[in-house]
N, C-alpha and C positions, 0 to 999 in steps of 0.2 A: 302041279306035278313037278317033281324035281328028280333029276337023274345025275349020276356021277359018271364021268367018262374020261378019256385021255385025248390029248391032241399033241402030236409030236413028242410023245412020251411024258407029257406034263398033265397033271390032274386038272379037270375042268368040271364046273357045275353047269347043268343045263336046266333052265326053268321053262316050263311049257304051260300054256293056258289049258290045254287039253292033250290027250294022247296023240291026236292028229294035227297038232299045231304046226303050221307050215313055216313059221318064223320064230323059233324058240330063242330065248335070251341065254347066252352062254358066256362064261368068264372063268379066268384062272385064279390062281392064288393071289397074285399081286392085286388084281382088281377086287377080289373078295376082301382083302385087307383094307383097301381104300374105302370100300362100301362100309365096312365096320367102323372105320375111323370117322366116317361122316354120316353115320346113320341118323343122328338127330336132325341134321340139316335136310336129309332126304325125307324124313318124316314131316318136317315143316313144309317142304316143297309140295308134298302130296296134299297135306291139309290145306295149304293156301290155294292150290289150284283146284282142289275138289270143291271148295266153296264157290268158286267162279263157275264151275261146270254144273253145280247143283247136284253132285253125287255124294 
């Protein structure tokens, strides 16, 4: 589940595992750009560590 909101007048994206997620992940435009610039490394990180977890 993804929501858009504002924090101190700036846009933020909030990502939740479920509607009642107590600890959502939120970030603004600067971090969103960093994520997009590094998406391939993030994908590799998930792949590498998912193998170790067995998921």
